[in-house]
C-alpha positions as CSV (number, residue, x, y, z in Angstrom):
1,M,6.9,-195.5,-107.7
2,T,3.3,-194.7,-106.6
3,N,0.7,-197.4,-106.1
4,K,-1.2,-196.1,-109.1
5,V,1.8,-196.3,-111.3
6,F,2.7,-199.7,-110.0
7,L,-0.8,-201.1,-110.7
8,Q,-0.8,-199.6,-114.2
9,T,2.6,-201.1,-114.9
10,L,1.5,-204.4,-113.6
11,G,-1.6,-204.3,-115.7
12,K,0.3,-203.4,-118.9
13,R,2.8,-206.2,-118.2
14,I,0.0,-208.8,-117.8
15,A,-1.7,-207.6,-121.0
16,V,1.6,-207.8,-122.9
17,L,2.2,-211.4,-121.7
18,R,-1.4,-212.4,-122.5
19,K,-1.1,-210.9,-126.0
20,Q,2.2,-212.7,-126.5
21,K,0.4,-215.9,-125.8
22,R,-2.3,-214.8,-128.3
23,L,-5.0,-215.1,-125.7
24,S,-8.1,-212.8,-125.7
25,Q,-9.3,-211.6,-122.4
26,E,-12.1,-214.2,-122.6
27,E,-9.7,-217.0,-123.3
28,F,-7.4,-215.8,-120.5
29,A,-10.4,-215.7,-118.1
30,E,-11.1,-219.3,-119.0
31,V,-7.6,-220.6,-118.5
32,S,-6.9,-218.5,-115.4
33,G,-10.2,-219.3,-113.7
34,K,-10.8,-215.6,-113.1
35,M,-13.7,-213.4,-114.2
36,I,-13.2,-211.3,-117.3
37,N,-14.1,-208.1,-115.3
38,T,-11.2,-209.0,-113.0
39,I,-8.8,-209.3,-115.9
40,S,-10.0,-206.1,-117.5
41,N,-9.7,-204.1,-114.2
42,V,-6.2,-205.5,-113.5
43,E,-4.9,-204.8,-117.0
44,R,-6.2,-201.2,-116.9
45,G,-4.5,-200.7,-113.5
46,L,-7.9,-200.2,-111.7
47,S,-7.6,-203.1,-109.4
48,D,-5.1,-204.2,-106.8
49,P,-5.1,-208.0,-107.4
50,K,-4.6,-210.5,-104.6
51,I,-1.4,-212.6,-104.7
52,T,-3.6,-215.7,-105.4
53,T,-4.9,-213.9,-108.5
54,L,-1.4,-213.1,-109.6
55,L,-0.5,-216.8,-109.1
56,S,-3.5,-217.8,-111.3
57,F,-2.4,-215.4,-114.0
58,A,1.2,-216.6,-113.9
59,N,0.1,-220.2,-114.1
60,A,-2.2,-219.5,-117.0
61,L,0.6,-217.6,-118.8
62,N,3.1,-220.3,-117.9
63,V,5.5,-217.8,-116.3
64,P,6.9,-217.3,-112.8
65,V,5.0,-214.7,-110.7
66,Q,8.1,-212.6,-110.7
67,D,7.8,-212.1,-114.5
68,L,4.4,-210.4,-113.9
69,L,6.2,-207.9,-111.5
70,T,9.0,-207.1,-113.9
71,D,8.9,-203.5,-115.1
72,I,7.5,-203.5,-118.6
73,S,10.1,-201.0,-119.7
74,T,12.8,-203.5,-119.3
75,Q,11.2,-205.7,-122.0
76,N,12.0,-203.1,-124.7
77,K,15.6,-202.8,-123.9
78,P,18.1,-204.7,-126.1
79,H,19.5,-207.8,-124.6
80,S,17.2,-207.8,-121.6
81,D,17.0,-211.6,-121.7
82,T,20.8,-211.8,-121.7
83,L,21.0,-209.5,-118.7
84,K,18.4,-211.6,-116.9
85,T,20.4,-214.8,-117.6
86,I,23.6,-213.2,-116.3
87,T,21.9,-212.0,-113.2
88,R,20.4,-215.5,-112.6
89,L,23.9,-217.1,-113.0
90,L,25.4,-214.7,-110.5
91,E,22.7,-215.0,-107.9
92,G,23.7,-216.9,-104.8
93,Q,27.5,-216.7,-105.7
94,D,29.9,-215.7,-102.9
95,E,31.5,-212.3,-102.9
96,K,34.9,-213.6,-104.2
97,T,33.2,-215.2,-107.2
98,L,31.2,-212.0,-107.9
99,K,34.3,-209.8,-107.7
100,T,36.1,-212.2,-110.1
101,A,33.2,-212.1,-112.5
102,L,33.1,-208.3,-112.4
103,K,36.8,-208.1,-113.2
104,Q,36.4,-210.4,-116.2
105,I,33.4,-208.4,-117.5
106,E,35.3,-205.2,-117.1
107,A,38.3,-206.7,-119.0
108,L,36.0,-207.9,-121.8
109,L,34.4,-204.5,-122.1
110,E,37.8,-202.8,-122.3
111,M,38.7,-205.1,-125.3
112,K,35.7,-203.8,-127.2
């Protein structure tokens, strides 16, 4: 992914999250403590925001910073929240547990 594509994807993701919270850019600027020009430029993929700006955005949207960096295309896939939950449950597990979980998932899918 090129820098340009990454910044455009990031901007779209922030805009989607802002709109889901029913915030205008003006309201978002107020709650995030950032200038409206900053928000506009980031959402259009024209600006490479500092990590502190991303943190301000995440706090204003009440989401973890990693949610801002999630590829927007995954949000339109069915069951993406379920997949995220499964991934979170498996993170940090030892290899034996992961292999057991994989076998059980494969067995469940074969029953389908």
